[in-house]
N, C-alpha and C positions, 0 to 999 in steps of 0.2 A: 427407586427414584421418585421423589415427591412432586411438588408443584412444578409445572412447566410454564415458564413465563412467555408472554407474547406481546405483539403490538398490532395496531390497526393497519389494514391494507396488506400489500405484498402478494407474491405469487409462489407457486410450487413447481418450479422446473425439475425435470429429472436430474438428479444430482450427479450420477455417473462416477461417484467417488470410489466405487468398487474397483475401478481400473488400477488405482494406485494406493489405496488406503492401507493395504497390507504389505507395502513395499518399504522396508526400513531405509533410513537415510543412508545413501552411499556417497563417498567423496568422489567428486568428478575429477578427471585427470587434468593435466596442465595443457592448454591449447598452444599451438605454435605462436600465437600472438594474442595480446589482450588489448582491447580498446576501452580506455577508461574515460568516459565523458566528464567534462567539467560542469555539466548541468545534470544533476541527479536529485534535485530537491526543489521544493517551492522556494522562491526567493532569488537573490542575486547569484549569478554564476560565479564559479571560482576562477582565479587567475593562476596560470601555471607557475610552479616554483622550480621547474627543471627545464633543460634545453635538449634539443635533439642530439643524440650521441652520448648523453650522460648515463652513467650506471646508477641504478637505484636498488634498494633493498626492500624486502617485503615489509609493509607497514609504514614505510617512509611517506611523509606528507609530500604530495606532488602537486596539489592544487590548494590555494589558500582561499578561505571564505572571504567574501567582500560584503561586509555589513553584518548586522545582528541576525537578520533572517537569511541565513546562508549556512553552509556546512562544508568543511574541507573534504578533499578526497585523498586517498592513500594508495600506494602501490600494492596490488594484490599478490605480487611475487617479486623476486629479485630478477634483474635483467637489464637490458639496454633500452633506453628511449630511442625509438627509431623515427618517430614523426610526431609533430604536434600540428594538427590540421583539423578541418571539418570532416566529420564522418557521419554515416547514417545513424540516426538516433531513434529510440522507440517512439518519440513524439511525431515521427513522420517527416522530420526535417534533417538537414545536415547541420550539426552543431559541433563546437570545438571539443576535441578529445585528445588524449595522450596515448599513443601506441607504444606498447612495451613488448619487446622480444625476450621471453624468459630465458634465463641461463641454466635452468634445471636444478639449481641448488636450493631454491626456495628459502634463501637465507634472510632471517629477520634483521631489521635495523636494531642498533643498540639502544634506541630510545624506548623500546618496549619494556616497561617496568610495571610489575604488579605490586599489590600491597594487601596483606591479610587484614589489616585494621581499617578497611575501606569504610565501614559504617561509622567510624569516628570522625570522618571528614565533615566539614561544615557543608550546609546546603549549597552555598556559593561555590565551594571547591568541587563538589560533586557535579554541579552544572557545568563548570569549566572543563572538567574531564570529558563529560558527555559531548560538549561542543567540539573540543579539540580532536576527539576520536571520530568525528563525522557521523554521529548517530542521527538517523532520520526515521520517520515513520515507515515501516516496512510492509504495511498493509496495502499500499498502493499510492497514497497521497504524498508520501515522502516529505512531510513537513518537518523542518529541523526540530529535533526533540528538545533541545535546551530551551527553545522558545516556548514550547508548550509547558515546560516545567518552570517558567518564569512569569507567573501571573502578575499583571501590573498592580500598582498600589490601589487598594480598595476592592480587589477581587480575591476572595478567599476560596481555596479548593477544600471541600470537606469530604468528597467522595472520589475514589479512584476505581476505574473499571478496567480490568485486563480483558481485552477482546480476543477470545479464542473461538468465536462463532464460525468463522470461515464458511460463510453462507454461499459463496459462489460455487456453482456446480464444477465438478471435475477436480478442484484444487484440494490437496491434502498435505501441503507442506507444514502448515501450522498444527494440524492434527498430529503428524509424526513428531514434531518438535515437542508438543506437550506430552506425548506418550514416552518419548525417549529421553528428554532432557527437562523434565518437570522441575527438578531442583533448581536449575539455572533460571527458569522463569520466576520461581518464587523468590530467589535472591535478588533478581532485578526489580521485582515488585517491592521488596524491602528497601531498596535504595531509593525508589521514587517516593515511598512513604516517608523516609527520612528527609528528603528534600522538601516535600510539601507539608509535612506534619499532619497528614490525614489520619483519621481513625476509623473510617468506613471503607471497606473494599469488597468489590465483587469480581469474581473470575467467571466470565460469561462464556458458556460453551453450548452449542446446539445439541439437542438431545440425541441426535443420530451419531454422536461420538462418545459412547459410554466408556470406552477404554481411556479416552482423554479425561473425562470427568473423574473416573476412578484414580488415575495417575495424579491429577492435580490435587484431589482431596487427600491422597496419601502424602504427597509432598508438603501440603499446607499444614497437616497435623491438626492440633487443637487450638489454633489461633482464634480467639473469640471475636476479633474485629473483622474477620474475613469470611466470605461465603462463596462456595462454588455453586453457580446457578445454572441449571439446565434450561435452555431456551427452546421454544417451539421451533420446529424445522420449517422455516419460511424465509424466503428471500424478500427484501434485503435486511435480514436480522442483524447483520454485522455493521450496518451504517451507524455511526456514533450517535446521531440524534435519535434514531430509533431505539438504540440500546438505553440511552438516558431516559426516554419516555417509558420504556419497558420496566426498567429496574428501579428508578426513583420517582417516576411520574412527574418529571419536570420538562417544560417546553423550552427549548433553545429559541431565543427571539428570532423573528423573521428578519430578512434583509441584512444579512451579514453577521448575525449573532453567532457566538462561539460557546462551546460547552462551559468554558470558564465563567461565562456570564451567569450560569446557574450553579456554579460551585462544583463542577464535575470535570475530571480529566479522564480521557479514554486513551488507552495505549494498547497496540497490537502485541501479541505474545512474542513474535519474532523480535520486535524492537526491545521488548522487556528483557529478553535473553541477551541481546547485544549490549544493553546497558550494563549488565553484570560482567560480561567479557571485558568491556572497556574499563570499568572502574576497578574490578578485582585483578585483572591480568594485564591491563594497559593495551588491549588489542583493539585497533580501530576497525571500523566496518569495512572489511575487505572481502567478505564472503557472506553468503546467505543460502538458505534452503529454497530450492525451486522444484516445483512439480512439473515434470515433462510428461504429458499425457494426451489422451484423445484417441478416437478410433483410427486415426491415421498414423499412430506411432507403433512401431513393432513391439517394443517392450517398455511400457510406461514405468517411470521411476520417480523417486524423490531424491534429489541430488544436492549435496553441499557444493556450491559453485563459487568460484572466484568472480568478483565483480569485474566486468569487462570481457567475460568469455562470450564469444560469438554464439548465438543460439543454434547455428548450423552444427557447431561442434557438439553441442549437447544432444541434438537430435541424432547425430551419428553415434554418440555414446549409448543411446537408447535403441540402437539397432537400425536407425534410419526410418524413412517413410515406409509404411506398410503397403501403400499404393499411391497413385498420383495424388499429391496434396491439392486441396481446393482452397484452404484457408489456414494461415498460421497466425495465432493470436497471442500476444503477451498479456497475461492475466487470465481472467475467467471469461466465459462466453457472454456474460451479461454486461460487464463494464470494461472488458479488455479491449485492446486496440489491435486491429489487423495490421500485419506487417507485409511489406512488399519485397523484402529480401531477408535471407537468413544470416546476413553479415551484421545484423543488429546485435549490439552487445547487451548482456544482462546488466541492469543497473540496480541500485539499492532497493527500488520499489518493485522489482520484478518478482512476482509470487509464482507465476506459472508460465509454461509454454504449451499452448494447446494447438493440436493439429487435427483438422477435419479433412478427411479424404474428399476428393472432388465429387464422389457419389453422394456425399452428405450435404453438399452446399447447394441450396436452391434459392434463386432470387425470384420472389413473387411480385407481380404487379399490384400496387395498392389499389383498393377500391374506394368508393365514396364512403364517407363516414355516415353511419346509420343512426347516430345518437343513442347508442345502446347503453352508454354509461359505464361500460366495463373498465375503461381506463381510469375513471374517477374512483371506482370501488377499489382498485388495486393500488392506487397511488399512496405511498406511505406518508406523503406530505399533504394529503387532502387537497390537491390541486385538481384542475380540470384540464388535463393534457390536450384533449381535442380542441378546446377553445384556444389554448395557448398556441397550438400549431396553426390555427386559423389566423391568429394575430400575427404570427411570424410570416405567413404567406402574404398578408396584406400590409405588412409594415406598420402595424398599429402598436408602436413601442410603448407609448404612454398607457394604453389600455393593458398591455402585458404587464407593466410594472404594477399597476393597480390590482392585478390578479396574481401577484407574488411570483412572477416568473423566475426570479433569482433564487427562490426557495427550492427549485428543482434540484435533486441530487444526481440526476442522470443515471438512475439505477437500471432503467430499461424495462421495468415492470409493465408500463403502459404499452410499449411496443410489443412485448412478449404476449400480452393478453389480447391485443386488438384483433378482432375477427376480420377487419377490413385490411389488415397488414399495412397500415399506414406507418411510415418510418417516424414515429413521434419523437424519439430521442434525437434524431437528426434535426428536426425542426426546433426542438427545445434548446438544443446546444447552440444552434445558429441564433436563436432568439436571445439567449443569454448574452452571447457575444455582442449582438447589436445593442442591447440595452446598456451593457457596460461601456461600449464605445460612445453611446449617446451621453452617458453621464460624464465621461472623460471630456467630451467636447463642451459640455456645459461648464465644467470646472475651468477649462481653458478660457472660455469666454468671460467668466467671472473674474479670473485672475487678470486678464487683459484690461478689464474695466478699471481696476484699482490703480 
């Protein structure tokens, strides 16, 4: 392995990937009920296309996207719609969802049609398929993929980055996907290259995944335009702005800038594989690979899971809790969201289910900031988290904006490294919400003056 690429800042948490990294992907069973949220992406929620009591088939569209920044949802199996109501959601609220009682046949809808000549389709036709099949970013953000693949007039994408870094501790779903289904990732990559017309491509993988690096290099072959790049093992290596800085030395503009502003598109490996399934076989995004792991799980696994499966069912599939659980997190320990019930369903952006036993969960009282500068050194965005937290406490929103509060990616590096145990991410997340609310009030006042 040659050069190892890196970025400024970041931390080195224990990765704990050994709990599940050697566990091949297993197909999870069919739960007694599926809860398919109509909100599984950034943007407008879906409107239901079915009614209570209606019979549906696997892959049938059951929620229609409302607007360009949106993505439809599909039935993960065949069965009966038993309820359309508000259900617990991973975001911590009750949101609209469709409850399906499986009939056990898992029968596909007749609308599922693939084509072998998929690379002959025009970019617009490929984007239309990706949108219709409900593909969104599967690394956590769940941004509708067809939108990312549709740069506006005047913005040209010259570089495509396939993100296989999977820098969050514990998670190994993307790793197993690259090891076991590398050809599918490469084919999805080719589809995106056809859409965008790019000629430069990086497949970025942290150096602690040599099996994945080898598998992707083997699948890529001798393509002269593409390169598999081993990355330094450091969190948050997988954040797209850090990847862009690391690989092509371009800075995404502050205050709402996007990768396309510097000619780059970053796509997760799971999303890339799902693009291939959608375009080649006509399969919508109705399942994904999820890592179920942590010291509180009896048998950690990587599972191929239907969207809408309650996480409690998957925990039981992995042997249940090893001891009294103290915390259940969707995602990884750094950026994941703690859940209050195991009735929460898997959604398109669910990469992992992490269980800590009660003996591993400790709440420490924060101490006074000692101005040590540790949070500044580890911040990958070169911010001053301790100062921003002080602005949040004192309501100094204008000052926070001048110090680029909205550039915070909420990676958690500052809170992880803080010796005073100050909940910096909590304050920064609150601060960003207040700044955005202030901006909204200003826009409303300006609109009312006209």
